Residue frames as qw, qx, qy, qz and C-alpha x, y, z in Angstrom:
[[0.790, -0.429, -0.282, -0.336, -21.48, -76.33, -74.77],
 [0.219, -0.629, 0.637, -0.389, -20.18, -77.13, -71.29],
 [0.620, 0.042, -0.783, -0.029, -19.28, -80.70, -70.42],
 [0.720, -0.613, -0.278, -0.167, -20.51, -82.23, -67.12],
 [0.763, -0.192, -0.233, 0.571, -16.92, -82.42, -65.81],
 [0.251, 0.329, -0.011, 0.910, -16.36, -78.72, -66.54],
 [0.432, -0.625, -0.240, -0.604, -19.67, -77.79, -64.91],
 [0.809, -0.487, -0.301, 0.131, -18.73, -79.79, -61.81],
 [0.615, 0.014, -0.164, 0.772, -15.33, -78.06, -61.65],
 [0.002, -0.503, -0.099, -0.858, -16.92, -74.61, -61.91],
 [0.621, -0.640, -0.276, -0.359, -19.18, -75.42, -58.97],
 [0.831, -0.418, -0.192, 0.312, -16.16, -76.28, -56.80],
 [0.439, 0.476, -0.131, 0.751, -14.12, -73.11, -57.39],
 [0.485, -0.687, -0.405, 0.359, -13.41, -71.41, -54.08],
 [0.052, -0.988, 0.047, 0.138, -12.13, -67.97, -53.17],
 [0.142, -0.777, 0.538, 0.296, -8.85, -67.01, -54.83],
 [0.534, -0.001, 0.797, 0.284, -9.24, -69.76, -57.41],
 [0.467, 0.563, -0.154, -0.664, -10.03, -69.58, -61.12],
 [0.792, 0.234, 0.549, 0.129, -10.65, -71.78, -64.13],
 [0.066, 0.692, -0.402, -0.596, -8.24, -70.84, -66.93],
 [0.789, 0.337, 0.502, 0.105, -8.59, -72.08, -70.49],
 [0.255, 0.863, -0.270, -0.343, -6.30, -71.38, -73.43],
 [0.878, 0.434, -0.173, 0.102, -3.63, -72.62, -75.83],
 [0.750, -0.510, 0.196, 0.374, -0.24, -73.84, -74.58],
 [0.380, 0.895, -0.231, -0.023, 2.59, -71.71, -76.07],
 [0.446, 0.529, -0.663, 0.284, 5.58, -73.19, -74.30],
 [0.864, -0.489, -0.082, -0.083, 6.53, -75.55, -71.50],
 [0.381, 0.589, -0.594, 0.395, 9.73, -75.53, -69.45],
 [0.836, -0.461, -0.295, 0.029, 10.86, -77.46, -66.42],
 [0.167, 0.646, -0.502, 0.550, 13.07, -76.23, -63.59],
 [0.175, -0.251, 0.817, -0.489, 13.82, -78.56, -60.69],
 [0.127, 0.273, 0.947, -0.115, 10.48, -80.19, -59.75],
 [0.293, 0.626, 0.361, -0.626, 8.28, -77.47, -61.22],
 [0.389, 0.357, 0.646, 0.552, 6.76, -77.27, -64.71],
 [0.087, 0.532, 0.106, -0.836, 6.06, -73.78, -66.07],
 [0.362, 0.449, 0.741, 0.344, 3.38, -73.67, -68.77],
 [0.064, 0.297, -0.064, -0.950, 2.82, -70.45, -70.75],
 [0.243, 0.518, 0.818, 0.066, -0.79, -70.22, -71.90],
 [0.077, -0.043, -0.223, -0.971, -2.49, -67.69, -74.20],
 [0.256, 0.440, 0.726, -0.463, -6.04, -67.01, -73.07],
 [0.281, 0.583, 0.625, 0.436, -8.76, -66.22, -75.63],
 [0.058, 0.079, -0.013, 0.995, -9.26, -62.52, -76.37],
 [0.252, 0.421, 0.638, -0.593, -12.57, -61.11, -75.10],
 [0.566, 0.726, 0.268, -0.284, -13.36, -59.79, -78.60],
 [0.795, 0.418, 0.220, 0.380, -11.80, -59.50, -82.03],
 [0.232, 0.876, -0.086, 0.414, -10.29, -56.08, -81.30],
 [0.521, -0.773, 0.327, -0.155, -8.52, -56.98, -78.04],
 [0.391, 0.528, -0.746, 0.105, -5.14, -58.61, -77.57],
 [0.865, -0.301, -0.390, -0.091, -5.23, -62.00, -75.83],
 [0.421, -0.779, 0.409, -0.220, -3.67, -62.29, -72.38],
 [0.721, 0.277, -0.614, 0.164, -0.73, -64.57, -71.65],
 [0.622, -0.653, 0.291, -0.319, -0.23, -66.25, -68.27],
 [0.412, 0.378, -0.816, 0.149, 2.23, -68.72, -66.77],
 [0.836, -0.395, -0.010, -0.380, 0.92, -71.62, -64.69],
 [0.019, 0.507, -0.834, 0.217, 3.16, -73.56, -62.29],
 [0.920, -0.132, -0.041, -0.367, 2.50, -77.26, -61.69],
 [0.574, -0.465, 0.674, 0.033, 4.19, -80.50, -60.64],
 [0.595, 0.145, 0.740, 0.279, 3.28, -82.31, -63.86],
 [0.070, -0.032, 0.509, 0.858, 2.91, -81.29, -67.49],
 [0.409, 0.422, 0.447, -0.675, -0.48, -79.70, -68.26],
 [0.724, 0.606, 0.291, -0.156, -0.43, -80.16, -72.05],
 [0.673, 0.078, 0.392, 0.622, 1.58, -80.15, -75.26],
 [0.052, -0.398, 0.168, 0.901, 2.53, -77.02, -77.22],
 [0.251, -0.010, -0.569, -0.783, -0.41, -75.99, -79.43],
 [0.294, -0.389, -0.873, -0.024, -2.95, -77.92, -77.36],
 [0.344, -0.542, -0.039, -0.766, -5.94, -76.19, -75.75],
 [0.398, -0.132, -0.815, 0.399, -6.16, -76.85, -72.01],
 [0.457, -0.674, -0.141, -0.563, -8.51, -76.03, -69.16],
 [0.582, -0.023, -0.645, 0.495, -7.06, -76.00, -65.64],
 [0.457, -0.842, -0.244, -0.151, -8.23, -74.90, -62.21],
 [0.529, 0.347, -0.347, 0.693, -5.67, -72.68, -60.46],
 [0.436, -0.724, -0.343, 0.409, -4.97, -70.91, -57.20],
 [0.302, 0.821, 0.061, 0.480, -4.48, -67.19, -57.82],
 [0.625, -0.616, -0.124, 0.463, -1.65, -65.51, -55.98],
 [0.447, 0.749, -0.002, 0.489, 1.02, -62.91, -56.41],
 [0.599, -0.494, -0.191, 0.600, 3.45, -60.59, -54.76],
 [0.100, 0.984, 0.000, -0.147, 4.61, -56.99, -54.85],
 [0.806, 0.366, -0.025, 0.465, 7.67, -56.54, -57.04],
 [0.536, -0.273, -0.093, 0.793, 10.70, -54.36, -56.53],
 [0.121, 0.908, 0.264, -0.303, 9.93, -50.64, -56.57],
 [0.557, 0.160, 0.304, 0.756, 11.36, -48.39, -59.27],
 [0.014, 0.622, 0.129, -0.772, 11.36, -44.68, -60.10],
 [0.430, 0.543, 0.612, 0.381, 9.39, -43.54, -63.15],
 [0.095, -0.404, 0.020, 0.910, 9.79, -40.10, -64.75],
 [0.469, 0.711, 0.490, -0.184, 6.79, -38.66, -66.62],
 [0.542, 0.162, 0.394, 0.724, 8.07, -37.66, -70.08],
 [0.077, 0.773, 0.397, 0.489, 5.64, -34.74, -70.40],
 [0.349, -0.907, -0.064, -0.228, 6.01, -33.09, -66.99],
 [0.394, 0.539, -0.589, 0.456, 9.36, -34.43, -65.75],
 [0.612, -0.515, 0.317, -0.509, 7.67, -35.40, -62.47],
 [0.324, 0.283, -0.897, 0.102, 9.16, -38.48, -60.78],
 [0.802, -0.299, 0.037, -0.516, 7.01, -41.22, -59.27],
 [0.132, -0.330, 0.926, -0.130, 7.87, -44.34, -57.34],
 [0.808, 0.055, -0.258, -0.527, 6.02, -47.38, -58.66],
 [0.315, -0.294, 0.887, -0.169, 5.83, -50.90, -57.31],
 [0.565, 0.102, -0.592, -0.566, 4.47, -53.52, -59.74],
 [0.727, -0.143, 0.539, -0.400, 2.26, -56.41, -58.69],
 [0.264, 0.323, -0.850, -0.321, 3.22, -59.78, -60.17],
 [0.838, -0.058, 0.118, -0.529, 0.40, -62.33, -60.53],
 [0.045, 0.331, -0.941, -0.062, 1.06, -66.05, -60.14],
 [0.841, 0.003, -0.086, -0.535, -1.08, -69.09, -60.90],
 [0.129, -0.328, 0.930, -0.100, -0.53, -72.56, -59.45],
 [0.597, -0.052, -0.636, -0.486, -2.44, -75.52, -60.90],
 [0.659, -0.277, 0.491, -0.498, -4.69, -77.42, -58.51],
 [0.494, 0.297, -0.791, -0.205, -3.63, -81.01, -59.02],
 [0.882, -0.313, -0.099, -0.337, -5.13, -84.21, -57.67]]
């Protein structure tokens, strides 16, 4: 069941924002930023759960705790690399996209 606070938050999500919920795996701090690794629930029993890292100014939760946090979705294009297809020997240049999530804090 959805709580009134959660329902209100969902109604205020804007473009390029999301509501993430999952279990805290680890927390680390570097300078003034807290990095929280969260495992999201798997969509079904046969799928592997996704893991994301959320940046914030303050701690979002303790290890093992389930949290729900509104985030701004962002990202950047990573450094390109050359990939060789093992079957054909053909070489491709790939450029990964790295997703980033920043907690929306009051």
